[in-house]
C-alpha positions as semicolon CSV with decimal commas, in nm:
position;residue;x (nm);y (nm);z (nm)
1;M;1,225;1,416;0,023
2;A;1,208;1,472;-0,342
3;L;1,532;1,646;-0,348
4;L;1,755;1,350;-0,229
5;G;1,695;1,265;-0,618
6;L;1,956;1,550;-0,712
7;G;2,233;1,278;-0,578
8;I;2,130;0,998;-0,799
9;T;2,232;1,005;-1,146
10;V;2,120;0,731;-1,443
11;Q;2,461;0,752;-1,480
12;Q;2,590;0,602;-1,197
13;I;2,302;0,359;-1,211
14;A;2,416;0,207;-1,505
15;S;2,777;0,222;-1,434
16;A;2,781;0,031;-1,112
17;G;2,791;-0,367;-1,240
18;L;2,537;-0,610;-1,225
19;V;2,659;-0,753;-0,913
20;V;2,661;-0,457;-0,712
21;V;2,280;-0,391;-0,870
22;G;2,209;-0,755;-0,807
23;I;2,300;-0,745;-0,435
24;T;2,147;-0,433;-0,381
25;L;1,790;-0,545;-0,508
26;A;1,807;-0,856;-0,361
27;G;1,877;-0,711;0,006
28;V;1,610;-0,490;-0,048
29;G;1,391;-0,729;-0,154
30;L;1,450;-0,981;0,156
31;T;1,459;-0,712;0,393
32;I;1,117;-0,598;0,314
33;G;0,965;-0,917;0,290
34;L;1,123;-1,078;0,590
35;G;0,993;-0,696;0,784
36;V;0,658;-0,837;0,654
37;V;0,696;-1,174;0,791
38;L;0,860;-1,087;1,125
39;A;0,570;-0,849;1,180
40;R;0,308;-1,075;1,133
41;A;0,504;-1,354;1,359
42;T;0,543;-1,125;1,644
43;G;0,134;-0,979;1,628
44;R;0,232;-0,667;1,439
45;S;0,036;-0,558;1,162
46;L;0,133;-0,561;0,795
47;P;0,187;-0,189;0,740
48;F;0,443;-0,217;1,035
49;G;0,621;-0,469;0,853
50;L;0,647;-0,253;0,571
51;L;0,732;0,040;0,762
52;T;1,023;-0,148;0,957
53;G;1,148;-0,356;0,622
54;G;1,164;-0,026;0,408
55;A;1,319;0,180;0,635
56;V;1,594;-0,055;0,691
57;A;1,601;-0,199;0,350
58;I;1,628;0,136;0,181
59;C;1,747;0,480;0,322
60;G;1,660;0,488;0,730
61;A;1,440;0,763;0,848
62;S;1,362;0,902;0,459
63;A;1,219;0,620;0,372
64;A;1,018;0,552;0,675
65;L;0,858;0,893;0,611
66;A;0,791;0,828;0,236
67;I;0,661;0,486;0,312
68;S;0,461;0,617;0,600
69;S;0,304;0,897;0,387
70;V;0,147;0,622;0,197
71;L;0,040;0,360;0,465
72;P;-0,336;0,386;0,623
73;K;-0,401;0,651;0,839
74;D;-0,667;0,467;1,025
75;D;-0,421;0,275;1,248
76;P;-0,411;0,435;1,571
77;N;-0,057;0,326;1,610
78;H;0,062;0,512;1,270
79;E;0,234;0,801;1,420
80;R;0,384;0,613;1,730
81;D;0,523;0,341;1,494
82;T;0,681;0,616;1,224
83;V;0,830;0,795;1,536
84;F;0,973;0,429;1,660
85;T;1,092;0,327;1,317
86;V;1,288;0,671;1,273
87;I;1,439;0,632;1,608
88;A;1,549;0,282;1,589
89;V;1,683;0,327;1,225
90;T;1,870;0,595;1,298
91;A;2,026;0,456;1,615
92;L;2,128;0,108;1,441
93;S;2,299;0,306;1,161
94;T;2,527;0,488;1,420
95;I;2,627;0,169;1,554
96;A;2,666;0,019;1,257
97;M;2,924;0,315;1,130
98;I;3,122;0,186;1,406
99;I;3,100;-0,214;1,401
100;Y;3,086;-0,255;1,013
101;P;3,462;-0,098;0,980
102;M;3,581;-0,331;1,252
103;I;3,384;-0,648;1,083
104;G;3,491;-0,549;0,745
105;T;3,863;-0,541;0,841
106;A;3,839;-0,853;1,082
107;L;3,714;-1,019;0,769
108;G;4,031;-0,923;0,510
109;L;3,764;-0,715;0,301
110;S;3,922;-0,462;0,033
111;D;3,838;-0,103;0,062
112;H;3,576;-0,149;-0,271
113;A;3,424;-0,479;-0,072
114;M;3,409;-0,296;0,242
115;G;3,219;0,027;0,066
116;V;2,993;-0,209;-0,106
117;F;2,898;-0,400;0,237
118;F;2,828;-0,033;0,368
119;G;2,638;0,102;0,101
120;A;2,434;-0,207;0,104
121;T;2,361;-0,240;0,490
122;I;2,366;0,085;0,682
123;H;2,054;0,272;0,710
124;D;2,112;0,642;0,664
125;V;2,308;0,838;0,412
126;A;2,537;1,013;0,651
127;Q;2,615;0,714;0,837
128;V;2,693;0,530;0,527
129;V;2,984;0,835;0,416
130;G;3,108;0,817;0,765
131;A;3,144;0,459;0,795
132;G;3,317;0,463;0,420
133;Y;3,562;0,759;0,449
134;S;3,661;0,594;0,785
135;V;3,858;0,348;0,606
136;S;3,965;0,504;0,305
137;D;3,858;0,779;-0,024
138;E;3,780;0,431;-0,227
139;A;3,559;0,268;0,045
140;G;3,404;0,622;0,124
141;A;3,303;0,651;-0,282
142;T;3,187;0,314;-0,314
143;A;2,996;0,314;-0,005
144;T;2,811;0,607;-0,102
145;F;2,772;0,546;-0,456
146;V;2,603;0,183;-0,348
147;K;2,410;0,346;-0,115
148;L;2,231;0,591;-0,360
149;L;2,143;0,272;-0,543
150;R;1,919;0,186;-0,253
151;V;1,799;0,548;-0,226
152;A;1,682;0,514;-0,605
153;L;1,473;0,219;-0,500
154;L;1,248;0,436;-0,284
155;V;1,022;0,540;-0,610
156;P;0,963;0,176;-0,690
157;V;0,894;0,058;-0,353
158;V;0,657;0,346;-0,228
159;V;0,485;0,343;-0,546
160;V;0,397;-0,015;-0,547
161;I;0,303;0,021;-0,172
162;S;0,073;0,326;-0,269
163;L;-0,119;0,101;-0,517
164;C;-0,176;-0,189;-0,287
165;F;-0,334;0,035;-0,011
166;A;-0,501;0,264;-0,255
167;S;-0,857;0,095;-0,203
168;H;-0,779;0,055;0,188
169;P;-1,051;0,245;0,396
170;G;-0,767;0,434;0,592
171;A;-0,590;0,548;0,266
172;Q;-0,683;0,904;0,079
173;S;-0,985;0,879;-0,113
174;G;-1,114;1,143;-0,367
175;G;-0,995;0,971;-0,692
176;K;-0,659;1,139;-0,651
177;L;-0,345;0,950;-0,790
178;P;-0,222;0,737;-0,497
179;I;0,132;0,797;-0,574
180;P;0,243;1,097;-0,364
181;L;0,385;1,403;-0,553
182;F;0,729;1,377;-0,388
183;V;0,776;1,051;-0,545
184;L;0,728;1,182;-0,865
185;G;0,968;1,489;-0,806
186;F;1,201;1,259;-0,658
187;A;1,246;1,076;-1,035
188;A;1,206;1,394;-1,192
189;L;1,485;1,531;-1,008
190;V;1,706;1,218;-1,075
191;L;1,676;1,288;-1,453
192;I;1,745;1,635;-1,414
193;G;2,046;1,592;-1,228
194;S;2,153;1,288;-1,488
195;T;2,168;1,595;-1,745
196;R;2,405;1,778;-1,525
197;I;2,237;2,069;-1,631
198;I;2,238;2,219;-1,268
199;P;2,588;2,352;-1,147
200;P;2,732;2,157;-0,821
201;E;2,729;2,395;-0,613
202;I;2,342;2,422;-0,639
203;V;2,326;2,058;-0,605
204;A;2,493;2,055;-0,299
205;F;2,287;2,358;-0,130
206;L;1,983;2,178;-0,227
207;L;2,108;1,838;-0,112
208;E;2,182;2,021;0,237
209;L;1,867;2,161;0,218
210;S;1,686;1,811;0,214
211;R;1,854;1,734;0,499
212;W;1,734;1,997;0,721
213;L;1,410;1,977;0,579
214;L;1,430;1,624;0,660
215;I;1,514;1,702;1,026
216;V;1,200;1,921;1,078
217;A;0,975;1,655;0,947
218;I;1,108;1,419;1,171
219;S;1,059;1,698;1,488
220;A;0,739;1,791;1,384
221;L;0,600;1,413;1,398
222;G;0,798;1,358;1,712
223;M;0,626;1,668;1,893
224;K;0,264;1,458;1,806
225;T;0,394;1,147;2,015
226;S;0,486;1,107;2,352
227;L;0,790;0,860;2,508
228;G;0,472;0,692;2,689
229;K;0,337;0,574;2,328
230;L;0,668;0,483;2,234
231;A;0,731;0,270;2,519
232;E;0,430;0,089;2,401
233;V;0,618;-0,009;2,107
234;G;0,765;-0,305;2,315
235;P;1,046;-0,539;2,299
236;R;0,918;-0,706;2,006
237;A;0,912;-0,425;1,782
238;I;1,276;-0,341;1,877
239;A;1,339;-0,709;1,825
240;V;1,211;-0,697;1,487
241;V;1,412;-0,392;1,347
242;C;1,767;-0,534;1,496
243;A;1,663;-0,882;1,319
244;L;1,638;-0,681;1,019
245;T;1,962;-0,533;1,026
246;A;2,131;-0,843;1,098
247;V;1,991;-1,017;0,844
248;L;2,071;-0,774;0,559
249;A;2,432;-0,746;0,668
250;A;2,455;-1,110;0,697
251;F;2,352;-1,153;0,356
252;A;2,530;-0,847;0,223
253;L;2,846;-0,998;0,349
254;T;2,760;-1,345;0,235
255;M;2,731;-1,253;-0,142
256;I;3,034;-1,002;-0,117
257;I;3,248;-1,293;0,000
258;T;3,114;-1,534;-0,224
259;L;3,088;-1,342;-0,530
260;Q;3,438;-1,196;-0,463
261;V;3,315;-0,842;-0,490
C-alpha cells in the first residue's frame, strides 16, 4: 500500500484549490464520524465503525486493509469484518461507477463538476477512473486528481487511529512505534514522487505492482474467512455501508451545486 504514494504529489495537492480540498476533507471527516455513530446505533463495535467509515471515506479496499492493520486484533470478528468491508465497498464502487455519471448528467453538472463528484465519492481508484473517463477526458483527469487527494488522507487517518488504540490490550505491544511502517513509506514516496526523480515508466510499473499486491493481500485474507462467517455480519452491517455511501454522495453533490464548483 505504500507504493500508492507515488500516485500523489505535493504539487497536485497544492493546486487543487481550497474549495475542492475543503469538500474532500469535510466528506472524509463526516463519513468516518457517521460510521462510528451508525456502528454504535446498530450494535456494532467502534472498530467496525472506523473500518467501514474509513473505507467509504478514503479509498475503499486499500483503506480497509490499512485501517484493519492498526485496529485491535483481540476481536474474534476482526478478519470477518475486514473481508466484509472490502467486498461491500468494492461492490458499491462498481455500482457507483455506473450510476453516478447518470446522476451527474441528470443534474446538469459540468464535466469538471462531475469529475469532482466522482473523485470525492466513489470508493476505489479504478472505478473513479472508469466513471470519469466514461464522461470525458476532463472529467476523468479531475476525478483521478480529487480521488488522489482522498488517498493522501489515508496517512493522517491511519496514524490517528493507530495512536488511539496504541494502549488497547489487543494492540501490538513491546514499545514499538504504533504507526505502521507502510504509512511512513507512503508519506516518503509522496515526497519522492513530488521531486519527479523517478522516471514515469517506473512510477507506472510500481503503481501497477501495488494494485496486484493489494489483490494478493485481499485474496490471502479471503482464504481465512468462510462465506458462513460473512453471512453472520447481517443486514445491519450492509445497511451501514450503504448509508455511508449515500450520505457521502449527497453531501458532495450538495456542496458542488451550492458552491458552484
